[in-house]
TISE-858317 format. One record per residue (C-alpha): residue in three letters; x, z, y. Coordinates in steps of 0.5 Angstrom, whole numbers, plus 500, padded with zeros to 3 digits. Last residue first. Layout:
+------+------+-----+-------+
: resn : east :  up : north :
+------+------+-----+-------+
:  Ala :    X :   Z :     Y :
...
+------+------+-----+-------+
***
This chain:
+------+------+-----+-------+
: resn : east :  up : north :
+------+------+-----+-------+
:  Gly :  509 : 532 :   540 :
:  Leu :  511 : 537 :   545 :
:  Gly :  511 : 532 :   551 :
:  Met :  505 : 535 :   555 :
:  Arg :  501 : 528 :   553 :
:  Glu :  503 : 529 :   546 :
:  Gln :  501 : 536 :   545 :
:  Arg :  494 : 534 :   549 :
:  His :  493 : 529 :   544 :
:  Gln :  495 : 533 :   538 :
:  Ser :  490 : 538 :   540 :
:  Lys :  485 : 533 :   541 :
:  Ile :  486 : 531 :   534 :
:  Val :  486 : 538 :   531 :
:  Leu :  479 : 539 :   535 :
:  Leu :  476 : 533 :   532 :
:  His :  478 : 534 :   525 :
:  Gly :  475 : 541 :   526 :
:  Gln :  468 : 538 :   529 :
:  Ile :  469 : 533 :   523 :
:  Gln :  469 : 538 :   518 :
:  Thr :  463 : 542 :   521 :
:  Ile :  459 : 536 :   521 :
:  Leu :  460 : 535 :   514 :
:  Ser :  458 : 542 :   512 :
:  Lys :  452 : 540 :   516 :
:  Tyr :  451 : 534 :   512 :
:  Leu :  452 : 538 :   505 :
:  Asn :  447 : 543 :   506 :
:  Val :  450 : 549 :   502 :
:  Gly :  446 : 552 :   497 :
:  Gly :  440 : 558 :   496 :
:  Arg :  436 : 553 :   492 :
:  Gln :  430 : 554 :   498 :
:  Met :  435 : 553 :   503 :
:  Thr :  438 : 546 :   500 :
:  Ser :  431 : 544 :   500 :
:  Glu :  429 : 545 :   507 :
:  Thr :  435 : 542 :   509 :
:  Ser :  434 : 536 :   506 :
:  Met :  439 : 533 :   501 :
:  Lys :  435 : 535 :   495 :
:  His :  429 : 531 :   497 :
:  Thr :  423 : 535 :   499 :
:  Ala :  424 : 534 :   506 :
:  Ala :  424 : 527 :   506 :
:  His :  421 : 524 :   512 :
:  Cys :  423 : 530 :   518 :
:  Asp :  429 : 533 :   514 :
:  Ile :  431 : 526 :   511 :
:  Trp :  431 : 523 :   518 :
:  Asp :  435 : 529 :   522 :
:  Gln :  440 : 529 :   516 :
:  Gln :  441 : 521 :   517 :
:  Lys :  442 : 522 :   525 :
:  Lys :  446 : 528 :   524 :
:  Thr :  451 : 524 :   520 :
:  Ala :  451 : 518 :   524 :
:  Glu :  453 : 522 :   530 :
:  Gln :  459 : 525 :   526 :
:  Val :  461 : 519 :   523 :
:  Ala :  461 : 516 :   530 :
:  Lys :  465 : 522 :   533 :
:  Leu :  470 : 521 :   528 :
:  Asn :  470 : 513 :   529 :
:  Asp :  472 : 515 :   537 :
:  Glu :  477 : 520 :   535 :
:  Asn :  481 : 515 :   531 :
:  Gly :  487 : 519 :   528 :
:  Thr :  488 : 514 :   523 :
:  Ser :  487 : 519 :   517 :
:  Asn :  481 : 522 :   521 :
:  Ala :  478 : 516 :   521 :
:  His :  479 : 514 :   514 :
:  His :  477 : 521 :   512 :
:  Met :  471 : 521 :   516 :
:  Ala :  469 : 514 :   513 :
:  Gly :  470 : 517 :   506 :
:  Cys :  465 : 523 :   508 :
:  Leu :  460 : 518 :   511 :
:  Ala :  460 : 514 :   504 :
:  His :  459 : 520 :   501 :
:  Tyr :  453 : 522 :   505 :
:  Ala :  450 : 515 :   504 :
:  Thr :  451 : 515 :   496 :
:  Glu :  447 : 522 :   496 :
:  Tyr :  442 : 519 :   500 :
:  Phe :  440 : 513 :   496 :
:  Glu :  434 : 512 :   500 :
:  Ser :  435 : 504 :   500 :
:  Glu :  436 : 505 :   508 :
:  Phe :  441 : 511 :   506 :
:  Ala :  445 : 506 :   502 :
:  Glu :  445 : 501 :   507 :
:  Gln :  447 : 505 :   512 :
:  Ser :  453 : 509 :   508 :
:  Ile :  455 : 502 :   506 :
:  Ala :  456 : 500 :   513 :
:  Met :  459 : 506 :   515 :
:  Leu :  464 : 505 :   509 :
:  Arg :  465 : 498 :   511 :
:  Ser :  467 : 499 :   518 :
:  Tyr :  472 : 505 :   516 :
:  Ile :  475 : 500 :   511 :
:  Asp :  476 : 494 :   516 :
:  Gly :  479 : 489 :   512 :
:  His :  485 : 491 :   507 :
:  Glu :  490 : 486 :   510 :
:  Asn :  487 : 487 :   517 :
:  Ser :  488 : 494 :   517 :
:  Thr :  495 : 493 :   516 :
:  Lys :  499 : 493 :   509 :
:  Gly :  507 : 496 :   510 :
:  Glu :  506 : 501 :   505 :
:  Met :  500 : 500 :   500 :
+------+------+-----+-------+
***
């Protein structure tokens, strides 16, 4: 993989986001969630703050839609609470927020000549 550019691979991030949307529209909510996880990891590994924010927004939209229109689905907040489990979408948002804080800190250090 060394030496490959993102153009040689295609835009992995965009494909993952498109897969998530396609899966979501087909009501494969777990698949949609996992594609968002992949997009988050890719955006984080490339240090792309804008892409991380877009994943965060898509995550929130999907969760809100599921909560309103598919409340009995196991990915919904209500269903998760009934099982005493962890809401994966909310967990993903928390992970993204953490990644954003790290990237912002790195950018701050770079501007100050520390990184």
